[in-house]
TIKELUM-359326 format. One record per atom (N, C-alpha, C): x, y, z; residue in three letters. Coordinates in steps of 0.1 Angstrom, whole numbers, plus 5000, padded with zeros to 4 digits. Layout:
BEGIN
XYZala;...
***
This chain:
BEGIN
279012202862met;277712152863met;277711992864met;277011932873gly;277011792874gly;276211722863gly;276411592861val;275811522851val;274311502854val;273911502867gln;272511492871gln;271811612864gln;272411732864gly;271711842857gly;271711832842gly;272711762837leu;272911742823leu;271811652817leu;271711532824leu;270811422818leu;269711382827leu;269511452838gly;268411412846gly;268411272852gly;267611182846glu;267511042851glu;268710962849glu;269611002840leu;270810922837leu;272110982843leu;272810902850asp;274010952856asp;275010832858asp;276110852865gly;277110742866gly;276510612872gly;275910622883pro;275310502889pro;274310442880pro;273510522872ala;272610462863ala;273210382852ala;274410422848val;275210342838val;275610212844val;276010212856arg;276310082863arg;275109992864arg;273910052867arg;272709972868arg;272309922854arg;272510002844trp;272109962831trp;273009842827trp;274309842830gly;275109732826gly;274709602833gly;274309622846arg;273909502854arg;272609442848arg;271609532846val;270309482841val;270509422827val;271309492818ala;271609432805ala;272209292806ala;273209282815leu;273809142817leu;272709042821leu;271909082830glu;270808992834glu;269908952823glu;269509052815leu;268609022803leu;269308942792leu;270608982790leu;271308902780leu;271508762784leu;271808742797gly;271908602803gly;270708522800gly;269508582802arg;268308512799arg;268108482784arg;268408582776ala;268208572761ala;269308512754ala;270408472760arg;271608432753arg;271408312744arg;270808212749glu;270608092741glu;269608122729glu;268608202732glu;267708242721glu;268408312710glu;269308412714ile;270108482704ile;271108392697ile;271808302704asp;272708212698asp;271908132687asp;270708092690ala;269908012681ala;269508082668ala;269708212668leu;269308282656leu;270508282646leu;271708242650asn;272808252641asn;272708172629asn;273008222617val;273008152605val;274408132599val;275408182606tyr;276808172601tyr;277508072608tyr;278007962601pro;278607852608pro;280107872611pro;280307972620val;281708012624val;281708032639val;282808022645pro;282908032660pro;282408162665pro;282508272658asp;282108402663asp;280608422660asp;279908312656gly;278508322654gly;277608302666gly;278208282678asp;277508272690asp;277308412696asp;276408482689thr;276208622692thr;275808652706thr;274908582711gly;274408602725gly;275508592735gly;276308482733thr;277408462742thr;278508572741thr;278808612728asn;279808712726asn;279308852732asn;278108882730leu;277609012735leu;277709012750leu;277308902757phe;277308882771phe;278708902776phe;279708832770leu;281108842775leu;281708982773leu;281309042761thr;281809182758thr;281309282769thr;280009272771leu;279409362781leu;279909342795leu;280109212798glu;280609172811glu;281909242814glu;282809242803ser;284109312805ser;283909462807ser;282909522800gly;282709662802gly;282209692816gly;281209612821thr;280609642834thr;281609622845thr;282609532843ala;283609512853ala;284409632855ala;284709702844glu;285509832844glu;284709942851glu;283409942849val;282610042855val;282510012870val;282409892874asp;282409852889asp;283609902896asp;284709902889ala;286009942895ala;286010082898ala;285110162892leu;285110312895leu;284310342908leu;283710232914phe;282810262925phe;283410202938phe;284710222940gly;285310182953gly;284910262964gly;285110212976ala;284610282988ala;285310412990ala;286610422986asp;287310552988asp;287410642976asp;286610602966leu;286610682953leu;285410772952leu;285510892946pro;284310972944pro;283410902933pro;282110932934glu;281210872925glu;281410922911glu;281610832901pro;281910882887pro;280710952881pro;280911052872asp;279811112865asp;279511022853asp;278511072845leu;278010992834leu;279110972823leu;279811072818pro;280811042808pro;281910952813pro;282310962826ser;283410882831ser;282910732831ser;281710712836ala;281210572836ala;281010512823ala;280510592813phe;280310542800phe;281710522793phe;282710602796arg;284010582790arg;284610452795arg;284410422808ala;284910292814ala;284110172808ala;282810192806leu;282010082800leu;282510052786leu;282810162778ala;283210142764ala;284610082764ala;285510132773his;286910082773his;287009932776his;286209902787gly;286209762791gly;285609672780gly;284609722773ala;284009642762ala;285009632750ala;285809732748leu;286809732737leu;287809622740leu;288309622753leu;289309522757leu;288809382756leu;287509362759gly;287009222760gly;286109182749gly;286109262738ala;285109232727ala;285309102721ala;284209032719arg;284208892713arg;283408892700arg;284008852689gly;283308832676gly;282908962670gly;282208962658asn;281809082652asn;280809162660asn;279909092666ser;278809162674ser;279509232686ser;280409172693gly;281009232704gly;281909352701gly;282609342689val;283409452685val;282509572681val;281409542674ile;280509652670ile;279909712683ile;279509632693leu;278909682705leu;279909772712leu;281209742712ser;282109822719ser;282209962712ser;282109962699gln;282110092691gln;280810172694gln;279710102695leu;278510172698leu;278610242712leu;279110172721leu;279310232735leu;280310342735leu;281410332727arg;282410432726arg;281810562719arg;281010542709gly;280310662703gly;279410732713gly;278710662721met;277910722731met;278710792742met;279810732746ala;280710792756ala;281310922750ala;281710922738glu;282311052733glu;281311162731glu;280111122728arg;279011232726arg;278611282740arg;278511202750phe;278211252763phe;279311342768phe;280511312766glu;281611402770glu;281511532763glu;281211532750ala;281111652742ala;279911732747ala;278811672750glu;277611742755glu;277911812768glu;278611742777gln;279011792790gln;279911912789gln;280911912780val;281812022778val;281012142772val;280112112763ala;279412222756ala;278512292767ala;277812202775ala;276912262786ala;277712352795ala;278912302799arg;279712382808arg;280112522802arg;280512512790glu;281012632783glu;279812732780glu;278612682777ser;277512772774ser;276712812786ser;276812732797gly;276012752809gly;274612712807gly;274312642796arg;272912592794arg;272912442795arg;271912392803glu;271812252804glu;271312182791glu;271812072788val;271311992777val;270111912781val;269011922774pro;267811842778pro;268211692778pro;267711622787ala;268111482789ala;267911392777ala;266711402771gly;266311322760gly;267111352748gly;267411482746leu;268111532734leu;269611482735leu;270211492747ala;271511442748ala;271611292745ala;270711212750leu;270711072747leu;270511042733leu;269611122726ala;269411102712ala;270611132704ala;271311232708his;272611272701his;273611152703his;273611102715ala;274610992718ala;274310862709ala;273010832708leu;272610722700leu;272910742685leu;272810872680arg;273110902667arg;274610882664arg;275410942673thr;276910922672thr;277310782673thr;276710702681ala;277010562682ala;276710492669ala;275610512663ala;275210442651ala;276210482640ala;276510612639asp;277410662628asp;278810602630asp;279310592643ala;280610532646ala;280610392642ala;279610312645ala;279510172642ala;279610152627ala;278810222619tyr;278810212605tyr;280210242599tyr;280910342605ala;282210382600ala;283210282603ala;283010202614ala;284010102618ala;284009972609ala;282909952602val;282709832594val;283109862580val;284009772574ala;284609792561ala;283509802550ala;282509712551arg;281409702541arg;280109682548arg;279509792553pro;278209782560pro;277109722552pro;276309642558val;275209572551val;273909602559val;272809632553glu;271609652560glu;271009512563glu;270209512574gly;269709382579gly;270509332590gly;271409402596thr;272309362607thr;272009452619thr;272809432629met;272709522641met;273009662638met;273709692627leu;273909832623leu;272609902620leu;271709822612thr;270409872608thr;269609902621thr;269609812630val;268809832642val;269309952650val;270609972651ala;271210092658ala;270710222651ala;270710222638arg;270310342631arg;268910372633arg;268010272633ala;266610292635ala;266310342649ala;267010292659ala;266810342672ala;267210492673ala;268310532666ala;268810662667ala;267810762659ala;267310712648asp;266310792641asp;265110822649asp;264610722656ala;263410732664ala;263610822676ala;264810812682ala;265110892693ala;265211042690ala;265711072678ala;265911212673ala;264511272672ala;263511192669ala;262211252666ala;261311252678ala;261811202690ala;260911182702ala;260911302712ala;261611412708gly;261611522717gly;262811532727gly;262611602738glu;263711632746glu;263611562760glu;262511502763glu;262411422776glu;263011282774glu;263711242784ile;264411122783ile;263510992782ile;262410992789arg;261610872789arg;261010842775arg;260410942769pro;259910922755pro;261010882745pro;262210942747val;263310912738val;263710762740val;263810712752val;264210572754val;263110482749val;261810512751arg;260810432746arg;260810422731arg;260910542725ala;260910542710ala;262110462704ala;263310472710ala;264410402706ala;264210252707ala;263710202718ala;263610062721ala;262510002711ala;261410082709thr;260310032701thr;260810032686thr;261510132682ala;262010132668ala;263010022665ala;263809992675ala;264809882674ala;264109752671ala;263009732679arg;262309602677arg;261609592663arg;261109712659gly;260509712645gly;261609682635gly;262709742636ala;263809722626ala;264309582626ala;264409522638leu;264809382639leu;263809292632leu;262509312633ala;261509232626ala;261609242611ala;262209352606arg;262309372591arg;263609322586arg;264609272594thr;265909232589thr;265809122579thr;264909022580pro;264808922570pro;264508982556pro;263809092556glu;263409152543glu;264609222536glu;265709252544gln;266809322539gln;268009232536gln;268109112543leu;269209032541leu;268708892537leu;269008852525asp;268408722520asp;268808602528asp;270008602533val;270408482541val;269608472553val;269108572559leu;268208562570leu;266808512566leu;266308562555arg;265008522550arg;265108372547arg;266108322540arg;266208182537arg;266308092549arg;267008142560ala;267108072572ala;265908082581ala;265008182579gly;263808192587gly;264108262600gly;265108352601val;265408412614val;265608562612val;265608632624val;266008772624val;267408782627val;268008892626asp;269508912628asp;269808892643asp;270808812646ala;271108782660ala;271708902667ala;272608972660gly;273209092666gly;272209202669gly;271209222660gly;270109312661gly;269309282673gly;269009152675arg;268209102686arg;269009142699arg;270309112700gly;271009152712gly;270909302715gly;270909382704leu;270909532707leu;269509562712leu;268409502708thr;267109532714thr;267109492729thr;267809392733val;267909352747val;268509462755val;269609522749leu;270309632756leu;269409752758leu;268709782747leu;267809902748leu;266609872757leu;266209752758asp;265109722768asp;265709732782asp;266909702784ala;267509722797ala;267609872801ala;268009952791leu;268010092793leu;266610152796leu;265610092789leu;264210132792leu;263910102807leu;264309982812ala;264009942825ala;264710042835ala;265910082833val;266710162842val;266110302842val;265710362830val;265310502830val;263810512834val;263010412830thr;261510432833thr;261010332843thr;261710232846gly;261210132855gly;260310022848gly;260210042835glu;259309952827glu;260109832822glu;259509712822arg;260109592817arg;259409562804arg;260109552793ser;259509512781ser;259109372781ser;257909342775ala;257409202774ala;257709152760ala;258509222752tyr;258809182739tyr;259509042738tyr;259008962729arg;259708832726arg;259608812711arg;260608762705ile;260508732691ile;259608612689ile;258808612678ser;257808512676ser;258508382673ser;257708272674pro;258308132672pro;259008122659pro;258408172648his;259008152635his;260308222633his;260608322643gln;261908392642gln;263008322650gln;262708222657val;263708162666val;263808012663val;263307972651gln;263407832648gln;264807792645gln;265107662645thr;266507622641thr;266807662627thr;267907742625pro;268207782612pro;268407672602pro;267907692590val;268007592579val;269507602574val;270007492568pro;271407492564pro;271607602553pro;272607692554val;272907782544val;274407792543val;275007822532pro;276407832531pro;277007952539pro;278307942542tyr;278908052549tyr;278708182541tyr;278408282548ala;278308422542ala;278908522552ala;279608612548asp;280208712557asp;279008802562asp;278708802574pro;277608882579pro;277709032577pro;278909072575leu;279109222573leu;279709242559leu;279509142550gly;279909162536gly;278709152527gly;278909112515ser;277809112505ser;277508972502ser;276308942496glu;275908812493glu;276808742482glu;277508822475glu;278508762465glu;279608692472glu;279808722486asp;280808652493asp;280408512498asp;279108472496ala;278608342501ala;279408232494ala;279708132501gly;280508022495gly;281407962506gly;282607932502gly;283507852512gly;283907942523gly;284108062521gly;284508152533gly;286008142536gly;286508232544pro;287908232548pro;288108122559pro;289408102561gly;289807992570gly;290008032585gly;290308162588phe;290608192601phe;290008322605phe;289608332618glu;289208462624glu;290508512632glu;290808632629val;292008692636val;291508822644val;291708822656ile;291408932665ile;292608982673ile;292909102674tyr;293909152683tyr;293709302686tyr;294209332698leu;294309472702leu;295509532695leu;295409662692leu;296509722684leu;296809862690leu;298009882694asp;298510012698asp;299110082685asp;298410182680ala;298810252668ala;298210392667ala;298910482660pro;298410612658pro;297210612648pro;296410712649asp;295210722640asp;295610722626asp;296710782622asp;297010792608asp;297510662602asp;297710562610ala;298110432605ala;296910342601ala;295710382605leu;294610302603leu;294110292589leu;294110392580pro;293710382566pro;294510272559pro;295810272561ala;296610172554ala;296310032559ala;296110022573leu;295809892579leu;294409842573leu;293409922573arg;292109882568arg;292209832553arg;293009912545glu;293109872531glu;293809742530glu;294909712537arg;295609592536arg;294809472541arg;294109492553leu;293309382558leu;292109352549leu;291509462543gly;290409442534gly;290709362522gly;292009372517ala;292409292506ala;292709152510ala;292909122523leu;293208992527leu;292008902530leu;290908972534gly;289708892538gly;288508972539gly;287608922547asp;286308992549asp;285909002564asp;284709052566ser;284209072580ser;285109162588ser;285709262581leu;286609352587leu;286009462596leu;286309462608val;285809572617val;287009622625val;287209752625val;288309812633val;287609922642val;287709912655val;287110002664val;288110052674val;287810162681gly;288610222691gly;289010362688gly;290110402694gly;290610542692gly;291610572703gly;292210692702glu;293210742711glu;294310642713glu;294710582701gly;295910492701gly;295610352704gly;294410312708leu;294110172711leu;292910122703leu;293110012695trp;292109962686trp;291909812687trp;290709772684asn;290409632684asn;290109592669asn;290909502664val;290909462650val;290309322649val;289309312640his;288709182638his;288609162623his;289009042618val;288909012603val;288908862601val;288308812591his;288308672586his;289208662574his;290208582575val;291208572564val;291608422562val;292208392551asp;292908262549asp;294308262553asp;295008382553asp;296408392557asp;296408472570asp;296308402582ala;296308462595ala;297608532598ala;298708482593gly;300008542595gly;300108682589gly;299608692577ala;299608822570ala;298708922577ala;297608882583ala;296808972590ala;297509022603ala;298308942609val;299008982621val;300209082616val;300809042605glu;301909122600glu;301409262596glu;300109272591ala;299609402588ala;299509492601ala;299109422612gly;299109492625gly;300409542629gly;301409452627ile;302809492631ile;303309612623ile;302909612610ala;303309732602ala;302609862606ala;301409842613ala;300709962617ala;301110012631ala;301509912640gly;301809942654gly;302209822661gly;301609802673arg;302009692682arg;300809612685arg;300609502678pro;299409412681pro;299709332694pro;298709302702his;298809222714his;297409162716his;297409062726arg;296208982728arg;295708922715arg;296608862708ile;296208812695ile;295508672696ile;294308662690arg;293608542690arg;293308492675arg;293708372672ile;293508322659ile;292708192660ile;291508192654thr;290608082655thr;290308022641thr;290307892640his;290007832628his;288507832626his;288107882614leu;286607892610leu;286207762603leu;285207692608glu;284807572602glu;284007602589glu;284407552578arg;283707582566arg;282607472564arg;281607482571val;280507382571val;279207442570val;278207362568leu;276807412567leu;276207412581leu;275307502584val;274707502597val;274007372600val;274207312611gly;273507192614gly;274207072610gly;275307082602thr;275906962597thr;277306932604thr;277807022612ala;279107012618ala;279006912629ala;280006822629ala;280106722641ala;280706802652ala;280206782664pro;280706852676pro;282106812679pro;283006902682glu;284406862686glu;284306802700glu;285206712703pro;285306662717pro;285606772727pro;285006762738ala;285206872748ala;286606862753ala;287306972754pro;288706972760pro;288606952775pro;289706912780thr;289806892795thr;289607022802thr;288707022812arg;288407152819arg;288507132834arg;289007232841gly;289107222855gly;288507342862gly;288207322875ile;287707432883ile;288607452895ile;289007582898val;289707612910val;288807712918val;288607672931ala;287807752939ala;288507792952ala;288407912956val;288907962969val;287907932980val;288307872991ala;287307843001ala;287807893015ala;286907963022his;287308013036his;286607923046his;287207803049gly;286607713059gly;286707573054gly;286907483064asp;287107333060asp;285807283054asp;284707313059gly;283407263054gly;283207313039gly;283507443037leu;283307493023leu;284307423014leu;285507403019ala;286507333010ala;286007193006ala;285407123016thr;284806993013thr;283707003003thr;282807103004leu;281707122995leu;282207142981leu;283207232979phe;283707252966phe;284407132960phe;285207062968ala;285906952964ala;285006842960ala;283906822967glu;282906722964glu;282206742950glu;282206872946asn;281606912934asn;282606922922asn;283806872925gly;284806852914gly;285806972913gly;285807062923ala;286807172922ala;288107142929ala;289207202924his;290507202931his;290407322940his;290607292953val;290407392963val;291707462968val;291607592969val;292607672976val;292007732988val;292507693000gln;292007743012gln;292507873016gln;291707953023ala;292008093027ala;291308123040ala;291608233046gly;290908273058gly;291108423060gly;290608473072pro;290808623074pro;292208663074pro;292508753065gly;293908803064gly;294808703057gly;294308593052arg;295108493046arg;294608463032arg;294508563024gly;294108543010gly;295208473002gly;294808402992pro;295808332984pro;296608422976pro;297908392974ser;298808472966ser;298608432951ser;299208512942thr;299108482928thr;299808352925thr;300908322931ser;301708202928ser;300908082933ser;300108092944val;299307982949val;298207942939val;297608052934leu;296508032924leu;297007972911leu;298208022907val;298707972894val;299107822896val;299607792908asp;300007652910asp;298807562910asp;297707612916ala;296407532916ala;295907512902ala;296007622894ile;295507612880ile;296407502873ile;297707502875arg;298507402868arg;298207262873arg;297907252886arg;297607112891arg;296307052886arg;295507132880thr;294307072874thr;294706992862thr;295807022856glu;296306962843glu;295206972832glu;294507082832ala;293507112823ala;293907222813ala;293407212801arg;293607312791arg;292707432792arg;291607412799glu;290607522802glu;290307512817glu;290407632824val;290107642838val;289207752842val;288307722850val;287407822856val;287907852870val;288007982873leu;288608022886leu;287508102894leu;287108042906leu;286108102914leu;286808162927leu;287008302927pro;287608362939pro;286808362951pro;285408372950asn;284508372961asn;284708472972asn;285408582968asp;285708692977asp;286108812968asp;285408922970ala;285709042962ala;287209082964ala;287809062976asp;289209102978asp;290109012971asp;289708902965cys;290608812958cys;290508832943cys;289708922938his;289508932924his;290808982917his;291409072922ala;292609132916ala;293709022914ala;294008952925val;295008842925val;294508732915val;293208702915ala;292808602906ala;293008642891ala;292808772888gly;293008822875gly;294508802870gly;295408842879val;296808832876val;297208682874val;296708602883ala;297008452882ala;296508402869ala;295308442865ala;294708402852ala;295608442840ala;296108562841gln;297008612830gln;298308532829gln;298808502841gln;300108422841gln;299808282835gln;298708222839ala;298408092834ala;298208092819ala;297508192815gln;297208202800gln;298508222792gln;299508292798ala;300708302791ala;301408172789ala;301108072798ala;301707942797ala;300807842789ala;299807902782gly;299007822773gly;297707762779gly;297307802791val;296107752797val;295007862796val;293907822791arg;292807922789arg;292107932803arg;292108042809val;291508062822val;290508172822val;289408152828gln;288308252830gln;288008272845gln;288108392849val;287708422863val;286208462864val;285408392871ile;284008432873ile;284008512886ile;283508642886pro;283708732897pro;282708702908pro;282908582914thr;282108552926thr;282608632938thr;281708692946lys;282008772957lys;281808702970lys;281208582970ala;280908502982ala;280808362978ala;281008272989ala;281008132986ala;279708082981ala;278608142985val;277308102979val;277108122965val;277808232959gln;277808252945gln;278708142938gln;279808112944gly;280608002938gly;279907872938gly;279107842949leu;278407712949leu;277307712938leu;276707832936ala;275607842925ala;276207822912ala;277407882910ala;278107872897ala;278507722894ala;279007662904leu;279507522903leu;278307432900leu;277107462905ala;275907372904ala;275507362889ala;275807472881val;275407462867val;276507442858val;277707412863his;278907372855his;278607252847his;278907262833glu;278707152824glu;279907132816glu;280807052819pro;282107032812pro;281906992798pro;280806932794gly;280506892781gly;280207002771gly;279807122775arg;279507222766arg;280707312763arg;280607402753arg;281707482750arg;282107572761arg;283407602762phe;283907682773phe;283207812775phe;283007892764asp;282408022766asp;280908002771asp;280207902766gln;278907882770gln;278807842785gln;279807762789asp;279907712803asp;280107842812asp;281007922807ile;281308052815ile;280108132816ile;279408152805val;278208242806val;277108182815val;276908042815gly;276007982824gly;276407992838gly;277707972841met;278107982855met;278108132860met;278508222851thr;278408362855thr;277008412858thr;276108362849ser;274708402851ser;274108352864ser;274508222867ala;274008162880ala;274608242892ala;275908272891ala;276508342902ala;275908482904ala;275708552892gly;275108682893gly;273608692898gly;272908582895ala;271508572900ala;271408532914ala;272508512921thr;272508472935thr;272808592944thr;271808632951arg;272108742961arg;272708682973arg;273708752979tyr;274408702990tyr;274408793003tyr;274308733014gly;274308803027gly;275008723037gly;275108783049ala;275808713060ala;275508773073ala;275808703084leu;275708763098leu;277108763103leu;277408873110thr;278708883117thr;278508963130thr;279508983138val;279409053151val;280409163151val;279909283155ala;280709403155ala;281809393166ala;283009433163val;284109423173val;284309563180val;283709663174arg;283909803180arg;282809893175arg;282610003181glu;281610103177glu;282010153164glu;281010173155ser;281310213142ser;280010263135ser;280210353125trp;279110403117trp;278910313105trp;277710273102thr;277410183091thr;276310243083thr;276010183072met;274810223063met;273510213071met;273510123081ala;272210103088ala;272210183101ala;273210263104gly;273310343116gly;274610313124gly;274610353136val;275810333145val;275610203152val;276610123151cys;276609993159cys;277610003170cys;277409913180gln;278209903192gln;278909773192gln;280009763198ala;280709633200ala;279809523205ala;279709413198gly;278809303203gly;277509303195gly;277209403188asp;276009403180asp;276109303169asp;274909243165val;274909153154val;274609233141val;275409213131leu;275309293119leu;274809203107leu;273809243101gly;273309173089gly;273809233076gly;274509163069val;275209213057val;274409163044val;274109253035ile;273409213023ile;274209273011ile;274709193002glu;275409232990glu;276609322994glu;277309293005gly;278509363009gly;278209483018gly;277009523020asp;276609643028asp;275909603041asp;276209663052ile;275609633065ile;274209693064ile;273109613064ala;271809653063ala;270909643075ala;271409563085val;270609543097val;271509543109val;271109603120ile;271809603133ile;270909543143ile;271309433150gly;270409373160gly;271309323172gly;270509263181arg;271209213193arg;271209063193arg;270309003186asp;270108853186asp;270408803172asp;271208693171gln;271508643158gln;270308583151gln;269508513158arg;268308443152arg;267408553146arg;267108653154glu;266208753149glu;266808833138glu;268008873139thr;268708943128thr;268808863115thr;269108733117gly;269208643105gly;267908633098gly;266808623106thr;265508613100thr;265108743092thr;265508863098val;265208983091val;266008993078val;267308953078val;268108953066val;267608863055val;267208743059val;266708653049val;265408703043val;264508763051asp;263208813046asp;263508933037asp;264409013040arg;264709133031arg;265309083018arg;266108983018met;266708923006met;265708862997met;264708803003leu;263608732996leu;262508832991leu;262608962996ala;261609062991ala;261609082976ala;262709062970gly;262809072956gly;262608942948gly;262108842955gly;261908712949gly;263008612952gly;262708492950gly;263708382952gly;263108252953gly;263708142949glu;263208012950glu;264007922959glu;265307952961leu;266207872969leu;267007952979leu;267007922991val;267807983001val;268907883006val;270107933005thr;271307843010thr;271807913023thr;271907823033leu;272507873046leu;273807793049leu;274907863051val;276207803053val;276607843067val;276707753076thr;277107783090thr;278607793092thr;279007893100gly;280407913103gly;280907843116gly;282107863119ser;282707793131ser;282107853143ser;281607983143ala;281008043155ala;279508053154ala;278907973146cys;277407973145cys;276807913157cys;275907993164pro;275207933175pro;274407813172pro;274307713180pro;273507593178pro;272107633175pro;271507573165gly;270107593162gly;269707713154gly;270707803150leu;270507923143leu;269907893129leu;270607803121ala;270207773108ala;268807703108ala;268607613118ala;267407543119ala;266207633122ala;266407733130ala;265407833133ala;265007913121ala;266007953113ile;265708033101ile;265007943091ile;265407813090glu;264707723081glu;263307703085glu;263007683098arg;261607673102arg;260807793099arg;261407913101his;260708043098his;260308043083his;261208003074leu;261008013060leu;259907903056leu;260007793062arg;259007683058arg;257607723063arg;257507803073ala;256207853078ala;255707973071ala;256608053065thr;256108183059thr;256208183044thr;257108093038arg;257308103024arg;257307953018arg;256107913015leu;255907773011leu;256707732998leu;256907832990gly;257507802977gly;259007812976gly;259607832988val;261007852989val;261707722994val;262707672987asp;263407562992asp;264607613001asp;265107533010val;266207573019val;267207463019val;268507493018met;269607403019met;270507453030met;271007363039val;271907403050val;273107323048val;274307393049tyr;275607333049tyr;276507373060tyr;277407293065glu;278407333074glu;279607383067glu;279907513068gly;281007573061gly;282307583069gly;282107613082gly;283307623090gly;284107753088gly;283507853081gln;284207973079gln;284308063092gln;285408143092glu;285508233103glu;284808363100glu;284808453109val;284208593108val;282708593106val;282208513097tyr;280708513095tyr;280108383100tyr;279308393112pro;278708273117pro;277708213107pro;277208293098leu;276208243088leu;276408313075leu;276508243064leu;276408293051leu;275008253045leu;274508353037ile;273108333032ile;273208363017ile;272608273009gly;272408292995gly;271008272991gly;270508362981val;269208352976val;269208342961val;268708242956glu;268608222941glu;267208232936glu;
***
């Protein structure tokens, strides 16, 4: 039985859409969520951590949707989402989110197996309610000392409401999202540190955003929920307190955050939890099937790593000094040296990226950069932090390997998954080297993700496309990587493509002309936009790229 029969409106592609919508909403709410933090530690940037954790999960889901791959079902997509989130989890909130997703994935798999064995379909809403319950229980079990008034409380409230909402999926999702918002509003009543700071729980707020994204995917409804002004004021100074511990822990706090992935059997975990619990606080261990994400705050970072060695094989070890300061009193650290590496297909694009401060690696049709070339470019920046813009979906895998190699040499590298030059230009436009690296990455990633990309090219042979059968010499309008328009005239086709891309909204259109761009093409499209869309700005650049006479970006 297919998952469509199992859950109705929710299937593998819906999981992918949920991840993308959630990233969009988290990107918008990130600074608001970060502002709710009352814990003066690096992992207190909850909005940023949730965004980066979910981004890692959605990237693994996207990998399931290759052109030659069968469409994944719901359990497979959820399993990929949870696994990616586990590998990329940041901070307490990200680790707990990965466990929530894992709990949902496991329950969906169990429901599917049960449905196949019994021959009876599981009602969509009931299956989702079961998944939310398993997720909440799994998250509580992963935390050494659960405390009410955190995202755990919000997760349980959503699960309770879903269980009472019946068997139809839309009422279940609405009930879960509504209950989560109500539970979030009550968190200051449950956790005194929140009440004294005048804020709601940041992790709980992030979870409401994810449920609102699910509401949008399942029902098409967009929540208008916003936290009230008094809930997003600048937090008042409060001492460090373990967000997942007790108020008796308030005070100086531990000196280091230790996070690592751990390959270990299930039976090694009780002893690991006991040993880490004795060393520090904020202990969260999530995962399963031999792979775990371990997070703890301790004074003896070496002992925390040794505990992992005793249990199995720790890797991707990250040790961060926790500032023992009051909120609002810490002097900002000087920004580390930061560099940008951008792949450019064309001399004009190379000049554009270079003028905006990027170190350029030039490429072309069939001439993608190798791992060694990208690693060399990263090293030539002489920076301790580097942002890598591949600007081509085919370059992502090589960029990832290059980033890993550079990181092994001590350079912190983040690949922003830009699929076109216009997304790279959008990301570079919001680059701010003075802000923290993670915040800069989130801002650049959000800008790239908010840029829809298109192009014009010319067919070289007869072929079947998503828009129908094309003949050699036909003009092809490409939107988000898919051929959407087939025409005979570049000016007419380009106008149709731009209008379609703007149908979903947009304030800025970027046109990048290629080496084979007919004279006057960009100017004609610009005149059309100025005549028909008064509120849209247009920027035209000479890119010099091959294959695509015109690249189009809509922000």
